[in-house]
C-alpha positions in Angstrom: -43.5 69.0 27.4 -41.5 68.4 24.1 -44.1 67.3 21.7 -43.5 66.3 17.7 -46.7 65.7 15.4 -45.7 63.7 12.5 -47.6 63.0 8.9 -46.3 59.9 7.5 -45.1 60.0 4.1 -48.4 59.8 1.7 -47.3 60.1 -1.7 -45.7 57.1 -4.0 -43.9 58.8 -6.7 -45.6 58.1 -10.2 -48.8 57.3 -8.3 -52.5 58.3 -8.5 -52.1 62.2 -7.8 -51.0 64.3 -10.7 -50.7 67.8 -8.9 -50.2 67.1 -5.4 -46.6 65.6 -5.9 -45.2 69.1 -6.1 -47.6 70.8 -4.1 -47.0 70.9 -0.3 -50.6 69.7 1.3 -50.5 71.4 4.5 -51.8 68.5 7.5 -54.0 70.8 8.9 -55.1 68.4 11.3 -51.8 68.8 13.2 -51.7 72.4 12.7 -54.9 72.3 14.6 -53.8 70.1 17.6 -50.5 72.6 18.0 -52.9 75.4 18.3 -54.4 73.5 20.8 -51.2 72.6 22.7 -50.5 76.4 25.1 -47.5 75.6 27.0 -45.6 73.5 25.0 -42.8 73.2 22.9 -44.5 71.5 19.7 -42.6 70.7 16.4 -44.5 69.5 13.0 -43.0 67.4 10.7 -44.5 66.2 7.4 -42.2 63.2 5.7 -43.7 64.0 2.6 -40.8 66.7 2.1 -39.1 66.5 6.0 -36.6 64.3 7.3 -37.8 62.2 10.1 -36.0 63.7 13.6 -34.8 60.1 15.1 -31.8 61.2 16.8 -33.7 63.4 18.8 -36.0 63.3 22.4 -39.7 64.1 22.9 -42.0 63.3 25.6 -44.8 62.8 23.6 -44.9 61.9 19.9 -48.6 62.1 17.8 -49.0 60.7 14.2 -51.3 60.8 12.4 -52.5 57.3 10.8 -54.1 56.5 7.5 -54.5 52.8 6.0 -51.7 52.9 3.5 -49.2 54.7 6.2 -50.0 52.4 9.1 -47.0 50.1 8.8 -44.7 52.9 8.0 -46.6 55.0 11.4 -46.1 51.4 13.2 -42.3 51.4 12.6 -41.7 55.3 13.8 -43.7 54.5 17.0 -42.3 51.8 17.7 -38.9 53.5 17.1 -39.8 56.5 19.0 -41.3 54.1 22.4 -37.8 52.6 22.2 -36.0 55.3 23.2 -38.9 56.3 26.0 -41.5 58.7 24.3 -44.9 58.3 24.8 -47.1 58.1 21.2 -50.5 58.6 20.5 -52.1 57.9 17.2 -55.2 59.3 15.5 -56.6 59.9 12.4 -58.6 57.5 9.9 -57.0 54.4 10.7 -56.9 54.9 14.5 -60.6 55.6 14.3 -61.1 52.2 11.9 -59.0 50.1 13.9 -58.0 51.1 17.1 -57.3 48.1 19.0 -54.3 47.4 16.2 -53.1 50.6 16.7 -53.0 50.4 20.5 -50.2 47.6 20.1 -47.9 50.0 18.6 -48.8 53.5 20.6 -49.7 54.1 24.3 -53.2 55.8 23.4 -55.6 56.5 20.4 -58.0 59.3 19.7 -61.1 58.0 18.0 -62.9 60.6 15.8 -62.1 64.0 16.1 -59.1 65.3 18.6 -60.3 69.1 19.2 -62.0 68.3 22.2 -59.8 65.6 23.9 -56.8 67.0 22.9 -56.1 69.1 26.2 -57.2 66.2 28.4 -54.7 64.2 26.7 -51.6 66.6 27.0 -52.6 66.9 30.8 -52.4 63.1 31.0 -49.3 63.0 29.4 -47.8 65.1 31.7 -48.9 63.8 34.6 -50.2 60.5 35.7 -50.5 58.8 32.6 -52.7 58.6 29.3 -55.7 56.3 29.0 -55.8 53.9 26.1 -58.5 55.6 24.4 -59.5 59.2 23.9 -63.1 59.4 22.4 -65.2 62.7 21.8 -68.6 62.5 23.0 -69.7 64.7 20.2 -68.3 65.5 17.2 -66.7 69.1 16.6 -68.4 72.4 16.2 -66.6 74.2 13.3 -66.8 77.3 15.2 -64.3 75.7 18.2 -61.7 75.2 15.8 -58.7 77.8 16.6 -56.0 79.1 13.7 -53.8 76.3 12.5 -50.5 76.6 13.6 -49.0 77.3 10.0 -46.1 78.7 11.1 -44.9 75.2 12.3 -44.9 74.0 8.8 -43.1 74.7 5.3 -45.8 75.9 3.4 -46.7 75.7 -0.1 -45.8 78.8 -2.0 -48.2 78.7 -4.2 -51.2 76.9 -3.4 -53.0 77.7 0.6 -55.1 75.3 2.1 -58.0 75.5 4.4 -61.9 74.0 5.3 -64.8 75.7 5.7 -66.8 72.4 6.4 -66.5 68.4 7.5 -68.7 65.5 6.8 -70.8 64.9 3.7 -74.7 63.1 4.0 -74.0 60.9 1.1 -73.5 57.4 2.1 -71.4 56.1 -0.8 -70.5 52.3 -0.4 -66.5 53.0 -1.2 -66.3 56.0 1.1 -64.0 55.8 4.3 -66.0 58.8 5.7 -69.6 56.6 6.4 -67.4 55.0 9.0 -65.9 57.9 10.5 -67.4 59.4 13.8 -67.1 63.0 12.3 -69.2 61.8 9.2 -71.8 64.3 10.2 -72.2 67.3 8.0 -71.0 70.7 9.7 -70.1 74.3 8.6 -68.3 76.7 9.7 -69.4 80.5 10.5 -68.4 82.6 7.3 -66.9 85.0 8.9 -64.2 82.5 10.7 -63.8 81.5 7.5 -62.9 84.7 5.6 -61.0 85.7 8.8 -58.6 82.8 8.2 -58.7 83.0 4.0 -57.2 87.0 5.1 -54.5 85.2 6.3 -52.9 82.9 3.3 -50.9 84.8 1.7 -51.1 82.3 -1.2 -53.1 83.9 -4.1 -54.4 80.1 -5.1 -56.5 78.3 -2.4 -57.9 74.9 -1.8 -60.8 73.7 0.0 -59.9 70.4 1.8 -63.5 69.7 2.6 -65.4 66.6 2.0 -68.8 68.1 0.7 -68.4 72.0 1.0 -71.6 72.0 -1.5 -74.2 69.9 1.4 -75.9 73.4 2.2 -76.2 75.3 -1.2 -77.2 78.3 0.4 -74.0 78.5 2.5 -71.3 77.4 -0.3 -73.1 80.5 -2.1 -73.0 83.1 0.7 -69.1 81.9 1.2 -68.4 82.6 -2.4 -70.6 85.8 -2.9 -68.4 86.8 0.7 -65.1 86.2 -0.7 -65.2 88.2 -3.8 -63.4 90.9 -2.2 -60.5 88.9 -1.9 -60.1 88.0 -5.0 -58.5 84.7 -4.5 -58.3 81.7 -6.7 -59.6 78.3 -5.7 -60.6 74.8 -5.7 -62.7 72.1 -4.2 -64.1 69.1 -4.1 -67.9 68.9 -5.8 -70.7 66.7 -6.5 -72.0 66.6 -10.3 -75.6 68.0 -8.6 -73.9 71.4 -8.6 -74.3 72.0 -12.4 -78.0 72.3 -11.9 -77.6 75.6 -9.8 -76.9 78.2 -12.2 -76.8 80.8 -9.7 -74.4 79.1 -7.8 -71.8 78.5 -10.4 -72.1 82.1 -11.1 -71.3 83.1 -7.5 -68.5 80.4 -7.5 -67.1 81.5 -11.2 -67.0 85.7 -9.7 -65.4 84.6 -6.6 -62.5 82.7 -8.4 -63.2 79.3 -8.9 -60.9 78.0 -11.2 -60.9 74.2 -11.3 -63.4 71.5 -9.6 -62.6 67.7 -8.5 -65.7 66.1 -9.3 -66.5 62.5 -8.4 -68.0 61.1 -11.4 -67.0 57.9 -10.2 -67.8 55.6 -12.9 -69.7 55.4 -16.4 -71.8 52.8 -15.2 -75.3 53.2 -13.9 -74.9 49.8 -12.6 -72.0 50.4 -10.5 -73.4 53.5 -9.5 -76.3 51.7 -8.3 -74.1 49.1 -6.7 -71.7 52.3 -4.8 -75.2 53.7 -3.6 -73.9 56.9 -5.6 -77.6 58.3 -5.6 -76.5 61.7 -6.5 -75.0 61.2 -9.7 -76.6 60.6 -13.4 -74.7 59.1 -16.2 -76.5 60.7 -18.9 -76.0 64.3 -17.4 -72.3 63.8 -17.2 -71.3 65.7 -20.3 -74.2 68.2 -20.0 -72.2 68.7 -16.4 -69.0 69.4 -18.3 -70.1 71.8 -20.7 -72.0 73.8 -18.3 -68.6 74.2 -16.0 -66.6 75.4 -19.0 -69.4 77.7 -20.0 -68.2 79.4 -16.4 -64.8 79.3 -17.2 -64.4 76.5 -14.6 -61.7 73.5 -15.2 -63.1 69.8 -14.8 -60.7 67.5 -13.1 -62.7 63.9 -13.2 -62.4 61.4 -10.1 -63.2 57.7 -11.9 -62.9 54.6 -9.8 -62.2 51.3 -11.2 -63.1 47.6 -9.9 -66.7 47.6 -8.5 -68.7 44.4 -9.2 -70.2 45.8 -12.8 -66.8 47.0 -14.2 -65.3 44.3 -16.9 -62.3 44.4 -19.1 -64.3 47.0 -21.5 -64.6 49.7 -19.1 -61.3 51.1 -19.4 -61.8 51.9 -22.8 -65.5 53.0 -22.2 -64.1 55.1 -19.7 -61.5 56.8 -21.9 -63.7 57.8 -24.7 -66.0 59.1 -22.1 -63.1 61.6 -20.9 -62.0 62.5 -24.3 -65.6 63.2 -25.7 -66.7 65.1 -22.5 -63.5 67.0 -23.0 -62.4 66.6 -19.4 -59.6 68.6 -18.4 -57.7 66.3 -16.2 -58.6 62.9 -14.4 -57.7 61.0 -11.1 -58.3 57.1 -11.5 -58.4 55.0 -8.5 -58.9 51.5 -7.5 -61.7 50.8 -5.2 -60.1 50.2 -2.2 -61.9 48.3 1.2 -60.4 49.9 4.2 -59.4 47.5 7.1 -62.5 48.0 9.4 -65.2 49.3 7.0 -68.6 47.6 6.4 -67.0 47.0 2.3 -63.9 45.4 3.9 -66.1 42.7 6.0 -68.3 42.3 2.9 -65.5 41.5 0.7 -63.8 39.2 3.8 -67.4 37.2 4.1 -67.2 36.7 0.4 -63.5 35.3 0.4 -62.6 37.9 -2.6 -59.9 39.6 -0.1 -56.1 39.0 -1.2 -53.6 37.6 0.7 -50.3 39.3 1.0 -51.4 42.9 0.6 -49.0 45.2 2.5 -50.6 48.2 3.8 -49.1 50.8 1.1 -51.3 48.8 -1.3 -54.0 50.7 0.2 -53.2 53.9 -1.6 -56.0 53.4 -4.5 -53.2 52.3 -7.1 -53.6 48.5 -6.3 -55.7 45.9 -6.3 -56.4 44.7 -2.6 -59.1 42.3 -3.5 -60.6 39.7 -6.6 -63.2 42.0 -8.7 -66.1 40.1 -10.0 -65.2 40.3 -13.9 -61.5 40.5 -14.4 -58.5 39.6 -12.6 -56.7 41.8 -9.8 -53.6 42.0 -12.7 -56.5 42.7 -15.4 -57.6 45.5 -12.9 -54.1 47.2 -12.2 -53.2 46.8 -15.4 -56.8 47.9 -17.1 -55.9 51.5 -15.0 -52.3 51.7 -15.9 -53.1 51.4 -19.7 -56.2 54.0 -19.3 -53.8 56.6 -18.0 -51.0 55.4 -20.6 -53.9 56.7 -23.0 -54.9 59.7 -21.6 -51.2 61.2 -21.6 -50.6 62.2 -25.0 -54.4 63.3 -25.0 -53.8 65.7 -22.3 -50.7 67.2 -23.4 -52.0 67.8 -27.1 -54.8 69.3 -26.1 -53.1 71.1 -23.3 -51.8 74.2 -25.5 -55.8 74.9 -26.5 -56.7 74.8 -22.9 -54.0 77.7 -21.9 -55.0 79.7 -25.1 -59.1 79.7 -23.9 -57.6 81.3 -20.5 -54.6 83.6 -21.4 -56.1 86.8 -20.1 -56.2 85.2 -16.4 -53.2 83.2 -16.9 -51.4 86.3 -17.8 -52.7 88.5 -15.0 -52.0 85.2 -12.7 -49.1 83.6 -13.8 -48.6 81.4 -10.5 -51.5 79.9 -12.1 -50.4 78.7 -15.2 -47.1 77.7 -13.6 -49.7 74.9 -11.3 -51.2 73.8 -14.5 -48.2 73.2 -16.5 -46.7 71.5 -13.7 -49.8 68.7 -13.2 -50.3 68.2 -17.0 -46.6 67.4 -17.3 -46.3 64.2 -15.0 -47.5 61.1 -16.2 -48.7 58.6 -13.4 -47.6 55.4 -13.3 -49.8 53.2 -10.9 -49.0 49.9 -8.8 -45.8 50.8 -7.4 -47.2 50.1 -4.0 -47.6 46.5 -3.8 -45.8 43.9 -2.1 
């Protein structure tokens, strides 16, 4: 069969991502499915960087779908089905809202696709596909084949891979708690290293939800990575700052940056969101500790919790400035359809009507906050970014100077840091 695998366009130019507009974020899920498609002619298209081949014919079209790309995905699916292609949808939104996706697709994959993909291909080439494909168990990480990166246009600076999946935490705002693949699992370190060795890029980003759920595994992985001399970055919880031996191994193995989920500067908001592992009073020490290991700290901050009032933006700005945070990604709390948070907001009558799905990309208010208006929430985040932009520009030379020996040795890192730091985010563009 001739198969087309599509990742719809993710990034709103000027949106919440400061760095990823200039980096080709590898759609590893599609590359894995391609690796499981032996005997078929497979093509992968990432619409952030490529055009949709509308004038070509395909036997099967697979689309990975998130809430904020769902309307776009439905349009693409309808177009290809009108031309005779069979369409299957997978990903977060297909798992949360399979019935909705089936209005536009022949089949949906609920949960991970590794164990059902070959059956789906056999059905598509034969008598016909089932409406729903659902794996009876989560994927064993050692069963995942090497992704077909040869089918994509890779980023020249940054390579992407995963060592683990899932997370043991149950944060209220996170869609992962509603996913069939939420259970934390680890890949054999030997297999991770083998894949790392194939990446030509010096800089690597782990896409794991929580690589540190098993800190002993993480420490062993980082120790094993040292001979590869990669520079790497990953999402991390604040709790790792308590484990100095782990931080030593991270620094020695090339960790230059952590995207850290501080989420909020309010203790009450942490409690409401069930973020049990964060302690606001430890935040500044966390940053100082990581800086002591020459690790840059990118803060993830979310607004719109029930305890947030209009003053939360000034409090957050002061924290970021005083704690010497190196970069920040600020989000608006977003209840995804199909999650418990969405159902709770709906029961309370707090969901905003008329919001298209593009508004569910973390940069827009899709609900009514408790202590401010939706407009105040959006404007507050935008103003906070506006105040932080000159702050980060002013402090950038000093940050670069502190790391001058490393940047001279690794000019790719200098290019990456400067390119992201010079981009000014502008929220609120995706709302209808």
